[in-house]
C-alpha positions in Angstrom: 0.0 0.0 -0.1 1.4 3.4 -1.1 0.5 6.5 0.9 0.4 9.9 -0.8 1.5 13.3 0.5 -2.1 14.1 1.2 -2.6 11.0 3.1 0.4 11.8 5.3 -0.9 15.3 5.8 -4.4 13.9 6.9 -2.9 11.4 9.3 -0.5 14.1 10.7 -3.6 16.4 11.2 -5.6 13.5 12.9 -2.7 12.7 15.2 -2.1 16.5 15.9 1.5 16.2 14.6 3.4 19.0 13.1 5.2 17.7 10.0 7.4 20.1 8.0 6.6 20.0 4.1 10.2 18.7 3.2 9.5 15.7 5.5 6.3 14.5 4.1 7.8 12.3 1.4 10.1 10.6 3.9 7.2 9.9 6.2 5.1 8.6 3.2 7.8 6.1 2.3 8.3 5.1 6.0 4.6 4.6 6.6 4.1 2.8 3.4 6.9 0.4 4.2 5.3 -0.3 7.5 1.9 -1.1 6.0 3.6 -3.4 3.4 5.2 -5.2 6.3 1.7 -5.5 8.1 0.2 -6.9 4.9 3.0 -9.4 4.5 2.6 -10.5 8.2 -1.2 -10.7 7.7 -0.6 -13.3 4.8 1.6 -15.5 6.7 0.3 -19.0 7.2 -0.3 -19.5 11.1 -2.3 -22.6 10.9 -1.1 -25.0 13.5 0.7 -22.4 15.6 -0.4 -22.4 19.1 -1.0 -18.9 20.7 1.3 -17.9 23.5 0.5 -16.3 26.7 4.0 -15.2 27.2 7.0 -15.3 24.7 9.2 -16.9 27.3 6.6 -19.4 28.3 7.0 -18.5 32.0 4.4 -19.0 34.6 2.7 -16.1 36.4 3.6 -15.7 40.1 0.4 -15.7 41.9 -0.4 -14.6 45.6 -3.1 -16.1 47.7 -6.5 -14.2 47.2 -7.2 -12.8 50.7 -8.7 -9.6 52.0 -6.1 -7.4 53.4 -8.1 -4.3 54.2 -11.3 -3.7 56.4 -14.6 -2.3 54.8 -14.5 1.4 55.3 -17.4 2.1 52.9 -19.5 3.8 55.6 -16.5 6.1 56.7 -15.9 7.1 53.1 -19.6 7.7 52.3 -20.0 9.8 55.5 -18.3 12.7 53.7 -20.0 12.3 50.5 -22.8 14.9 49.4 -25.4 12.2 48.7 -25.4 8.5 49.0 -28.3 5.9 48.8 -28.0 2.1 49.6 -24.4 2.1 49.6 -24.0 4.0 46.3 -22.7 7.5 45.5 -25.4 9.8 43.9 -24.1 12.1 41.3 -25.9 14.7 39.2 -27.0 13.6 35.6 -24.6 14.8 33.0 -25.8 13.2 29.9 -29.3 13.8 28.6 
């Protein structure tokens, strides 16, 4: 896929990037190369390849799931402007 100078200008505008005019062709070539690489990677045959959870195939160190803090909801809600049934009440902001 080949990007044009207008494509690069539009992408830069959407990303809120300032690109100087003399750099546009360089960016267009670089971005086109990246898109070509993504296209090649998308065409690779991955049938029979098992997905990996971690590239080094390591196990996640887990800790025991225990409660370490006491319930302080009533204390926190005592300073809230409005609460009801254990929930914070806030003004409606979307119509």
